ZADO-1210 file (C-alpha; in nm, 4 decimals, padded with zeros to 6 digits):
<atoms>
<atom x="-00.0838" y="-00.3976" z="02.8826" code="GLN" pos="1"/>
<atom x="-00.0754" y="-00.1733" z="03.1883" code="VAL" pos="2"/>
<atom x="00.1929" y="-00.1767" z="03.4548" code="GLN" pos="3"/>
<atom x="00.1045" y="-00.0493" z="03.8003" code="LEU" pos="4"/>
<atom x="00.3507" y="00.0426" z="04.0737" code="VAL" pos="5"/>
<atom x="00.2351" y="00.1405" z="04.4210" code="GLU" pos="6"/>
<atom x="00.4343" y="00.3535" z="04.6634" code="SER" pos="7"/>
<atom x="00.3924" y="00.5487" z="04.9834" code="GLY" pos="8"/>
<atom x="00.3136" y="00.2735" z="05.2288" code="GLY" pos="9"/>
<atom x="00.4685" y="00.2651" z="05.5720" code="GLY" pos="10"/>
<atom x="00.4170" y="00.2645" z="05.9456" code="LEU" pos="11"/>
<atom x="00.1850" y="00.5184" z="06.1052" code="VAL" pos="12"/>
<atom x="00.0218" y="00.5573" z="06.4444" code="GLN" pos="13"/>
<atom x="-00.3505" y="00.5186" z="06.4903" code="ALA" pos="14"/>
<atom x="-00.5254" y="00.8441" z="06.4078" code="GLY" pos="15"/>
<atom x="-00.2576" y="00.9429" z="06.1631" code="GLY" pos="16"/>
<atom x="-00.2628" y="00.9877" z="05.7864" code="SER" pos="17"/>
<atom x="-00.0878" y="00.8362" z="05.4907" code="LEU" pos="18"/>
<atom x="-00.1126" y="00.8735" z="05.1153" code="ARG" pos="19"/>
<atom x="-00.0374" y="00.5877" z="04.8829" code="VAL" pos="20"/>
<atom x="00.0152" y="00.6367" z="04.5123" code="SER" pos="21"/>
<atom x="-00.0087" y="00.4165" z="04.2067" code="CYS" pos="22"/>
<atom x="00.1836" y="00.5059" z="03.8927" code="ALA" pos="23"/>
<atom x="00.0644" y="00.3509" z="03.5694" code="ALA" pos="24"/>
<atom x="00.2427" y="00.2945" z="03.2428" code="SER" pos="25"/>
<atom x="00.1497" y="00.1252" z="02.9212" code="GLY" pos="26"/>
<atom x="-00.1875" y="00.1630" z="02.7591" code="ARG" pos="27"/>
<atom x="-00.4049" y="00.4697" z="02.7974" code="THR" pos="28"/>
<atom x="-00.4417" y="00.5184" z="03.1710" code="PHE" pos="29"/>
<atom x="-00.7146" y="00.7781" z="03.1460" code="SER" pos="30"/>
<atom x="-00.9665" y="00.5301" z="03.0038" code="SER" pos="31"/>
<atom x="-00.9473" y="00.2903" z="03.2967" code="TYR" pos="32"/>
<atom x="-01.1551" y="00.2510" z="03.6067" code="CYS" pos="33"/>
<atom x="-00.9011" y="00.2453" z="03.8907" code="MET" pos="34"/>
<atom x="-00.9437" y="00.0719" z="04.2224" code="GLY" pos="35"/>
<atom x="-00.7693" y="00.0146" z="04.5522" code="TRP" pos="36"/>
<atom x="-00.7974" y="-00.3157" z="04.7343" code="PHE" pos="37"/>
<atom x="-00.6301" y="-00.4421" z="05.0492" code="ARG" pos="38"/>
<atom x="-00.5441" y="-00.7725" z="05.2062" code="GLN" pos="39"/>
<atom x="-00.4687" y="-00.8230" z="05.5723" code="ALA" pos="40"/>
<atom x="-00.2905" y="-01.1327" z="05.7056" code="PRO" pos="41"/>
<atom x="-00.5146" y="-01.4417" z="05.7006" code="ARG" pos="42"/>
<atom x="-00.7961" y="-01.2458" z="05.5375" code="LYS" pos="43"/>
<atom x="-00.9339" y="-01.2261" z="05.1866" code="GLU" pos="44"/>
<atom x="-00.8586" y="-00.9325" z="04.9617" code="ARG" pos="45"/>
<atom x="-01.1238" y="-00.6648" z="05.0020" code="GLU" pos="46"/>
<atom x="-01.2389" y="-00.3610" z="04.8097" code="PHE" pos="47"/>
<atom x="-01.1393" y="-00.0191" z="04.9429" code="VAL" pos="48"/>
<atom x="-01.2230" y="00.2415" z="04.6806" code="ALA" pos="49"/>
<atom x="-01.2609" y="00.3014" z="04.3066" code="ALA" pos="50"/>
<atom x="-01.2686" y="00.5999" z="04.0757" code="ILE" pos="51"/>
<atom x="-01.4107" y="00.6399" z="03.7269" code="SER" pos="52"/>
<atom x="-01.1907" y="00.7303" z="03.4336" code="TRP" pos="53"/>
<atom x="-01.3057" y="01.0929" z="03.4458" code="THR" pos="54"/>
<atom x="-01.2626" y="01.1144" z="03.8213" code="GLY" pos="55"/>
<atom x="-01.6216" y="01.2316" z="03.8540" code="ASP" pos="56"/>
<atom x="-01.7455" y="00.9200" z="04.0317" code="ASN" pos="57"/>
<atom x="-01.5954" y="00.7559" z="04.3360" code="THR" pos="58"/>
<atom x="-01.6936" y="00.4489" z="04.5331" code="TYR" pos="59"/>
<atom x="-01.5940" y="00.3429" z="04.8822" code="TYR" pos="60"/>
<atom x="-01.6239" y="00.0486" z="05.1148" code="ALA" pos="61"/>
<atom x="-01.8350" y="00.1327" z="05.4176" code="ASP" pos="62"/>
<atom x="-01.5383" y="00.0683" z="05.6439" code="SER" pos="63"/>
<atom x="-01.3376" y="00.3562" z="05.4950" code="VAL" pos="64"/>
<atom x="-01.6098" y="00.5996" z="05.3916" code="LYS" pos="65"/>
<atom x="-01.5458" y="00.9430" z="05.5358" code="GLY" pos="66"/>
<atom x="-01.1818" y="00.8606" z="05.6170" code="ARG" pos="67"/>
<atom x="-01.0271" y="00.7682" z="05.2805" code="PHE" pos="68"/>
<atom x="-01.0303" y="00.9658" z="04.9566" code="THR" pos="69"/>
<atom x="-00.9428" y="00.8297" z="04.6147" code="ILE" pos="70"/>
<atom x="-00.8313" y="01.0652" z="04.3400" code="SER" pos="71"/>
<atom x="-00.6493" y="01.0551" z="04.0098" code="ARG" pos="72"/>
<atom x="-00.4322" y="01.2734" z="03.7939" code="ASP" pos="73"/>
<atom x="-00.4603" y="01.1537" z="03.4368" code="ASN" pos="74"/>
<atom x="-00.1860" y="01.3897" z="03.3223" code="ALA" pos="75"/>
<atom x="00.0527" y="01.2096" z="03.5574" code="LYS" pos="76"/>
<atom x="-00.0951" y="00.8625" z="03.5056" code="ASN" pos="77"/>
<atom x="-00.1327" y="00.8326" z="03.8797" code="THR" pos="78"/>
<atom x="-00.4075" y="00.7411" z="04.1226" code="VAL" pos="79"/>
<atom x="-00.3930" y="00.8252" z="04.4907" code="TYR" pos="80"/>
<atom x="-00.5489" y="00.7026" z="04.8105" code="LEU" pos="81"/>
<atom x="-00.5444" y="00.9535" z="05.0940" code="GLN" pos="82"/>
<atom x="-00.6020" y="00.7755" z="05.4231" code="MET" pos="83"/>
<atom x="-00.6948" y="00.9748" z="05.7326" code="ASN" pos="84"/>
<atom x="-00.7934" y="00.8736" z="06.0844" code="SER" pos="85"/>
<atom x="-00.6190" y="00.5435" z="06.0351" code="LEU" pos="86"/>
<atom x="-00.7053" y="00.2511" z="06.2573" code="LYS" pos="87"/>
<atom x="-00.5084" y="-00.0646" z="06.3406" code="PRO" pos="88"/>
<atom x="-00.7644" y="-00.2617" z="06.1396" code="GLU" pos="89"/>
<atom x="-00.6547" y="-00.0715" z="05.8286" code="ASP" pos="90"/>
<atom x="-00.3243" y="-00.2594" z="05.8432" code="THR" pos="91"/>
<atom x="-00.2859" y="-00.4508" z="05.5170" code="ALA" pos="92"/>
<atom x="-00.1082" y="-00.4708" z="05.1870" code="VAL" pos="93"/>
<atom x="-00.2742" y="-00.2182" z="04.9595" code="TYR" pos="94"/>
<atom x="-00.3080" y="-00.3022" z="04.5917" code="TYR" pos="95"/>
<atom x="-00.3840" y="-00.0771" z="04.2990" code="CYS" pos="96"/>
<atom x="-00.5844" y="-00.2253" z="04.0119" code="ALA" pos="97"/>
<atom x="-00.7090" y="-00.1201" z="03.6689" code="ALA" pos="98"/>
<atom x="-01.0259" y="-00.2249" z="03.4915" code="ALA" pos="99"/>
<atom x="-01.2059" y="-00.1338" z="03.1714" code="GLU" pos="100"/>
<atom x="-01.3915" y="00.1942" z="03.2119" code="GLY" pos="101"/>
<atom x="-01.7399" y="00.0394" z="03.2288" code="TRP" pos="102"/>
<atom x="-01.6540" y="-00.1565" z="03.5437" code="VAL" pos="103"/>
<atom x="-01.6811" y="00.1508" z="03.7633" code="CYS" pos="104"/>
<atom x="-02.0410" y="00.2031" z="03.6624" code="GLY" pos="105"/>
<atom x="-02.1443" y="-00.1536" z="03.7374" code="THR" pos="106"/>
<atom x="-01.9072" y="-00.3600" z="03.9510" code="TYR" pos="107"/>
<atom x="-01.6496" y="-00.1256" z="04.1088" code="PRO" pos="108"/>
<atom x="-01.5967" y="-00.3494" z="04.4105" code="SER" pos="109"/>
<atom x="-01.5578" y="-00.6777" z="04.2230" code="TRP" pos="110"/>
<atom x="-01.1895" y="-00.7692" z="04.2190" code="SER" pos="111"/>
<atom x="-01.2500" y="-01.0247" z="03.9444" code="THR" pos="112"/>
<atom x="-01.3403" y="-00.7421" z="03.7046" code="LYS" pos="113"/>
<atom x="-00.9989" y="-00.5810" z="03.7367" code="TYR" pos="114"/>
<atom x="-00.7446" y="-00.6881" z="03.4780" code="THR" pos="115"/>
<atom x="-00.4194" y="-00.5326" z="03.5937" code="TYR" pos="116"/>
<atom x="-00.2727" y="-00.5319" z="03.9425" code="TRP" pos="117"/>
<atom x="00.0256" y="-00.3775" z="04.1140" code="GLY" pos="118"/>
<atom x="00.2587" y="-00.5593" z="04.3486" code="GLN" pos="119"/>
<atom x="00.1181" y="-00.3930" z="04.6599" code="GLY" pos="120"/>
<atom x="00.2480" y="-00.1641" z="04.9317" code="THR" pos="121"/>
<atom x="00.2392" y="-00.2394" z="05.3036" code="GLN" pos="122"/>
<atom x="00.0488" y="-00.0086" z="05.5357" code="VAL" pos="123"/>
<atom x="00.0869" y="-00.0737" z="05.9068" code="THR" pos="124"/>
<atom x="-00.1111" y="00.1186" z="06.1678" code="VAL" pos="125"/>
<atom x="00.0118" y="00.0854" z="06.5242" code="SER" pos="126"/>
<atom x="-00.2174" y="00.1278" z="06.8226" code="SER" pos="127"/>
</atoms>
């Protein structure tokens, strides 16, 4: 079992930056593929970014590529999402998720492949 707790959400102006974090506890964090997803009001949950268990491979949705950076610190059991040049359309609840390591190499954007989920943190970007 893995428990995930997100933090760092908040209100930011368009063009600004924010970093959200996800602290994991439970089973061996370092073996998991970690992902960030988001869900805006009246929209389906969508993939944002994922990172392999080594941190060597990262994957991004086209909508955030070049603006967001996912990283992880296995010693701290934490994964981060640095968000720059934020836009109002980035407003959503951001969820951290964990999957078996192989998922990153095959289906990093498939939410159904992720086993563990956090409760989410709200990110609001004002125009």
